[in-house]
NUKEVO-753555 format. One record per residue (C-alpha): residue in three letters; x, y, z. Coordinates in steps of 0.25 Angstrom, whole numbers, plus 2048, in hexadecimal, padded with zeros to 3 digits. Example, Ala and Ser with C-alpha at 12.3 -4.5 7.8 and 13.67 -1.06 7.14 Angstrom:
Ala8317EE81FSer8377FC81D
***
This chain:
Met7DF7F27DCAsn7DE7E37DBArg7E77D97E4Leu7F37D67DBPro7F97C87DAGlu7FF7C07E6Leu80E7C17E9Ser80F7D07EAHis81A7D07F3His8237CA7E8Val8207D67DFPhe8237E07E8Asp82F7DA7EDArg8347DB7DFVal8327E97DEAla8337ED7EEGlu83F7F77EDAla8368007E2Tyr82B7FF7EDAsp8328047F8Ala83980F7F0Ala82D8157E9Arg8208127EEPro81981D7F4Glu81781F804Tyr809822809Pro80583080CGlu80283581BAla7F3836819Leu7F2826817Tyr7F6824824Leu7EE82E82AAla7E2828823Leu7E781A827Glu7E681F836Glu7D8826834Leu7D181C82ESer7D880F835Gly7D7817844Ile7E5812846Arg7EF81C84ALeu7FD816843Asp80581D84DGly80780E856Ala7FD80684DArg8037F984AVal8017F783BLeu8047EB832Asp8077F0824Val8057E481CGly80A7E580DAla8137F0812Gly81E7EE806Thr82A7F6808Gly8237FF814Ile81D80A80ESer81180A818Thr818803822Arg82180E822Gly815818823Leu80F81182FLeu81C811837Asp81E820834Arg81082283AGly814819847Ala80E80D842Arg814800848Ala8147F9839Val8167EB837Ala81A7EA827Val8157DE820Asp8187D8811Arg8197CC80AGly8257D2801Gly8337CF808Arg8397D97FEMet82F7E4802Leu8317E2810Ser8417E2810Leu8407F080BLeu8357F4817Arg83E7EE821Ala84B7F581BArg84580381EThr838801827Ala8397FE837Cys82E7F5838His82A7E783AAla8297E182BMet8237D382ALeu8247CA81CAla8137C681CAsp8087C5814Gly7FC7CF817Asn7F17C3815Thr7F87BC821Leu7FD7C582APro8077C0834Phe8017C7841Arg7F87C484DAsp7EA7C984DGly7E87D7850Val7F67DB851Ala7F57E9848Asp7ED7F6849Leu7EE7F683BVal7F17EF82EThr7F57F7822Tyr7F87F3813Ala7FD7FF80AGln7FE7FC7FCAla7FC7EC7FFTrp7EE7E6803His7EB7E37F5Trp7F77D97F4Leu7F07D17FFAsp7E57C8800Pro7D87D2802Ala7D07CA80ELeu7DD7C2814Ser7E47CF815Ile7D97D781CAla7D57CC825Glu7E57CB82AAla7E57D982CVal7D87D9835Arg7DD7CE83CVal7EB7D5841Thr7E37E2844Gly7DE7E4852Pro7D17E9856Gly7D07F9851Gly7DA7F5846Ala7DB7F7837Val7DF7F3829Ala7E37FC81FGly7E77FD810Trp7EC809807Trp7F280A7FAAsn7F98167F4Ser7F48187E4Val7F68227DBAsp7EB82C7D7Ala7EC82A7C8Gly7DE8347C7Lys7E783F7CCAla7F08407C2Asp7F183E7B3Trp7FF8387B1Leu7FC82F7BDAla7F08287B7Ala7F98277AATyr8038217B1Gln7FA8187B7Val7F48127AAArg8018107A4Leu8058067B1Ala7F88007ADGlu7FB7FD7A0Ser8097F97A2Cys8077F07AEAla7FE7E47ACGly7FC7E37BDTyr7FB7F27BEIle7F07F57CAGly7ED8047CAPro7E480F7C8Ala7E580E7B7Leu7DD8017BAPro7CE8027B8Gly7C77FE7C5Trp7D48007CDSer7D28047DCMet7D88017E8Pro7D87F27EFPro7CD7EF7F6Ile7D27EE805Ala7C77F780AGly7BD7EB806Ala7C57E180CMet7C77E9819Gly7B77EB818Asp7B57DB815Ala7BD7D8823Gly7B67E182CLeu7BD7ED82DHis7B97FA82CVal7BE801820Glu7C280E81AGlu7C881380FThr7CF82080BTrp7D88277FFIle7E482F803Ser7E98377F7Trp7F783D7F6Thr8018417EDArg80F83A7EAGly81B8417E7Val8278377DFArg8328387D7Leu82F82F7C9Asp83B8267CCAsp8348227DAPhe8268227D3Leu82B8187C6Thr83380F7D3Asp82580E7DALeu8208097CEArg8287FF7CCSer8247F97DATyr8157F67D5Ser8107E97D4Tyr80D7EA7C6Val81A7F17C1Ala8217E77C9Ala81A7DB7C3Leu8207E07B5Asp82D7DB7AFPro8397E37B2Glu83B7E97A3Ser82C7EC7A3Val82D7F47B2Glu83A7FC7ABGlu8327FF79FLeu8268047A7Val82E80D7B0Thr8358147A5Arg82981779FGlu82281C7ACArg82F8257ADAla82D82B7A1Glu81F82D7A1Leu81F8337AFArg82B83C7ABLys8218437A2Val8178467ADPhe82284A7B8Ala82F8507B1Asp8378527BEGly8348437C3Arg82C8467CFLeu81D8417CEThr8108447D5Val8088397D8Pro7FA83C7DDMet7F88307E7Arg7EC8297F0Val7EC81F7FCTyr7E18167FDLeu7DF81280BAla7D4808811Val7D3804821Gly7CC7F9827Arg7CA7FA836Lys7C67F0840Gly7BC7F384BAla7C37F5859Ala7C07EB863Glu7B67EE86DGly7BD7F7879Asp7C97FB871Gly7CD809871Glu7D0813866Gly7E0812869Gly7E981485DArg7DE81B856Pro7E1829851
***
């Protein structure tokens, strides 16, 4: 997965309602893996959730006791987050975080880091985390290799959307956040978490509208795409309920603890 053009917040603000309504949440196993790889217990942890969007990851962190602050450049996205999420939320750029040094235990990027400058963003994340802190990025992705219908769906999207990014592209891979973390001197670990999403067809198609490469199409093309995919997917799921194999990629970079620091906050 490569970085996409700048001004992504304008793209997502145009489809903020669809994003909020239908983007999938993250499985419980993701948060357990985050604690294990970071060495940080979420309950009570100070977390900066960068690129928080409408708050999917922020709410997941809050539900597990984290003291999370949401950060995003999209004003419309943040307005939806604030409407349903009781937390601090800041309109800010992940490349220049408006926080003092060492303020956080953990900086997270859920489905977001690839929109930022690779070096600047990680340098900022390292700056605002204290000794023993960590930086983490994760992405939900369909597991197209586990279902023929899903692989065919991805091919159709690639053929229809000039800006398509996904598993139908030769050489496609997750964003290189692990390399950026390593370059910044962090100790990096990676893992994949498989899960299965059950979703109604209408919600699946609303989710489709929220992707940047679909939002970039003209409105008529979007409607043609959604109408076609509704018909194609009905051939596979006549009852309108989809079973979608998914997987989450997680990369965590840990800072070293300062001399004399204990292990408080570790699970």
